VEXVEX-933806 format. One line per 2 residues: number of its first residue (from 1); for each residue x, y, z of N, C-alpha, C, O. Coordinates in Angstrom, 3 decimals. Layout:
NUM = X Y Z X Y Z X Y Z X Y Z ~ ...;
END
This chain:
1 = 0.966 -1.817 0.176 -0.109 0.100 0.257 0.224 1.170 -0.113 -0.313 1.918 -0.929 ~ 1.970 1.394 1.023 2.996 2.019 0.353 4.302 2.332 -0.730 5.207 3.134 -0.960;
3 = 3.618 0.953 -1.247 5.071 1.352 -2.863 6.181 0.433 -2.136 7.262 0.274 -2.703 ~ 5.917 -0.199 -0.837 7.432 -0.874 -0.554 6.702 -2.365 -0.465 5.542 -2.704 -0.231;
5 = 7.859 -3.061 -0.745 7.339 -4.752 -0.570 7.039 -5.355 0.775 7.726 -4.732 1.583 ~ 6.363 -6.236 1.365 6.701 -7.077 2.488 7.929 -7.929 2.031 8.244 -8.521 0.999;
7 = 8.601 -7.681 3.538 9.977 -8.192 3.502 9.325 -9.405 4.636 8.583 -9.089 5.566 ~ 9.653 -10.471 4.420 10.006 -11.609 5.354 10.763 -11.665 6.418 11.942 -11.339 6.282;
9 = 10.237 -12.125 7.840 11.092 -11.939 8.810 12.558 -13.203 8.370 12.455 -14.168 7.612 ~ 13.505 -12.867 8.948 14.517 -14.088 8.719 14.370 -15.345 8.698 13.713 -15.716 9.670;
11 = 14.609 -15.971 8.189 14.019 -17.752 8.614 15.353 -17.968 9.518 16.368 -17.276 9.442 ~ 15.151 -19.028 10.354 15.723 -19.373 11.232 16.928 -19.957 10.454 16.872 -20.481 9.342;
13 = 17.998 -19.785 11.201 19.345 -20.444 10.740 19.576 -19.911 9.090 19.829 -20.888 8.385 ~ 19.557 -18.940 8.506 19.697 -18.279 7.781 19.897 -17.059 7.410 18.938 -16.329 7.663;
15 = 20.694 -16.603 6.953 21.036 -14.999 7.165 20.602 -14.698 5.423 20.581 -15.413 4.421 ~ 20.261 -13.134 5.727 19.365 -12.690 4.647 20.272 -11.351 4.295 20.824 -10.738 5.209;
17 = 20.405 -10.894 2.784 21.354 -10.003 3.111 20.477 -8.909 2.998 19.309 -9.220 2.764 ~ 20.744 -7.645 3.109 20.251 -6.590 3.066 19.703 -5.577 1.925 18.811 -4.734 1.828;
19 = 20.967 -6.253 0.929 21.212 -5.687 -0.358 20.943 -6.581 -0.867 21.031 -7.697 -0.354 ~ 20.315 -6.226 -2.665 20.095 -7.365 -3.570 21.239 -6.347 -5.042 21.497 -5.163 -5.256;
21 = 21.560 -7.540 -5.639 22.693 -7.651 -6.710 21.799 -7.607 -7.864 20.891 -8.435 -7.935 ~ 22.008 -6.471 -9.041 20.918 -6.805 -9.915 21.377 -6.232 -11.156 21.725 -5.079 -11.411;
23 = 21.294 -7.472 -12.026 22.213 -6.883 -13.582 20.911 -6.634 -14.545 20.121 -7.578 -14.559 ~ 20.591 -5.569 -15.302 19.825 -5.483 -16.124 20.643 -5.591 -17.411 21.868 -5.584 -17.526;
25 = 19.563 -5.709 -18.490 20.927 -5.949 -19.562 19.493 -5.284 -21.021 18.327 -5.606 -21.247 ~ 20.224 -4.523 -21.500 19.423 -3.510 -22.644 20.623 -3.807 -23.519 21.789 -3.759 -23.129;
27 = 20.196 -4.138 -24.822 20.996 -3.865 -25.927 22.134 -4.645 -26.040 22.820 -4.431 -27.039 ~ 22.460 -5.393 -25.357 23.531 -6.279 -25.062 25.003 -5.512 -24.008 26.199 -5.561 -23.721;
29 = 23.545 -4.778 -23.786 24.454 -3.961 -22.390 24.400 -3.929 -20.739 23.522 -3.260 -20.193 ~ 25.064 -4.439 -20.202 24.764 -4.779 -18.534 25.150 -3.849 -17.983 26.263 -3.354 -18.162;
31 = 24.129 -3.361 -17.055 24.295 -2.682 -16.007 23.940 -3.021 -14.843 22.738 -3.125 -14.596 ~ 24.874 -3.261 -13.901 24.856 -3.396 -12.782 24.081 -2.563 -10.858 25.027 -2.153 -10.186;
33 = 23.371 -2.460 -10.494 22.615 -2.063 -9.642 22.623 -3.153 -8.234 22.212 -4.313 -8.279 ~ 23.380 -2.249 -6.596 23.296 -2.931 -5.568 22.265 -1.928 -5.113 22.379 -0.712 -5.269;
35 = 20.887 -2.758 -4.332 20.349 -1.981 -4.306 19.864 -2.592 -2.738 20.221 -3.722 -2.405 ~ 18.887 -1.594 -1.678 18.340 -2.345 -0.566 17.225 -2.679 -0.834 16.437 -2.142 -1.613;
37 = 17.057 -3.887 0.005 15.373 -4.689 -0.199 14.285 -3.903 -0.613 13.671 -4.160 -1.649 ~ 13.978 -2.879 0.189 13.253 -1.494 0.671 13.109 -0.676 -0.544 12.317 0.258 -0.413;
39 = 13.788 -0.814 -1.922 14.171 0.621 -2.355 12.925 0.093 -3.687 12.713 -0.986 -4.241 ~ 12.380 1.310 -3.789 11.084 1.228 -4.673 11.813 1.325 -5.828 12.830 1.962 -6.100;
41 = 10.621 0.055 -6.914 11.441 -0.402 -8.166 11.539 0.871 -8.820 12.611 1.056 -9.395 ~ 10.638 1.856 -8.883 10.687 2.593 -9.795 12.392 3.548 -10.141 12.899 3.886 -11.210;
43 = 12.786 3.699 -8.941 14.363 4.505 -8.295 14.945 3.740 -9.082 15.882 4.244 -9.701 ~ 14.604 2.204 -9.361 15.953 1.364 -9.842 15.452 1.578 -11.056 16.443 1.778 -11.758;
45 = 14.284 1.671 -11.868 14.223 2.023 -13.201 14.468 3.345 -13.582 14.805 3.548 -14.748 ~ 14.342 4.407 -12.697 14.742 5.793 -13.259 16.184 5.546 -13.156 16.585 6.232 -14.096;
47 = 17.205 5.028 -12.640 18.796 5.077 -12.292 18.710 4.290 -13.243 19.737 4.927 -13.480 ~ 18.502 3.311 -14.317 18.636 2.694 -15.417 19.030 3.722 -16.910 19.999 4.079 -17.580;
49 = 17.096 3.914 -16.822 17.257 5.027 -18.176 18.010 6.015 -17.827 18.675 6.072 -18.861 ~ 18.492 6.973 -17.068 19.579 8.065 -17.080 20.571 7.840 -17.139 21.406 8.686 -17.458;
51 = 20.967 6.171 -16.751 22.315 6.056 -17.084 22.667 5.563 -18.489 23.791 5.725 -18.964 ~ 21.619 4.926 -19.169 20.847 4.464 -20.571 21.026 5.888 -21.935 21.327 5.882 -23.129;
53 = 20.615 7.060 -20.839 20.282 7.895 -22.100 18.891 8.068 -22.446 18.509 8.949 -23.216 ~ 17.756 6.819 -21.601 16.778 6.417 -22.184 15.254 7.401 -21.491 15.159 7.057 -20.313;
55 = 14.581 8.017 -21.694 13.640 8.160 -21.134 12.082 8.871 -21.831 11.085 8.988 -21.119;
END
């Protein structure tokens, strides 16, 4: 409802990273992002478009 994903509780005995490493491929170009699990997807998409000069 607030645009953020529900983050499940950490499973017992497993470590859950606070960050996600994401690879976006566009026109055979790879762009890598390291984002927090709580980052809104629109923010990632805007950063990608800015780097690629797409809008």
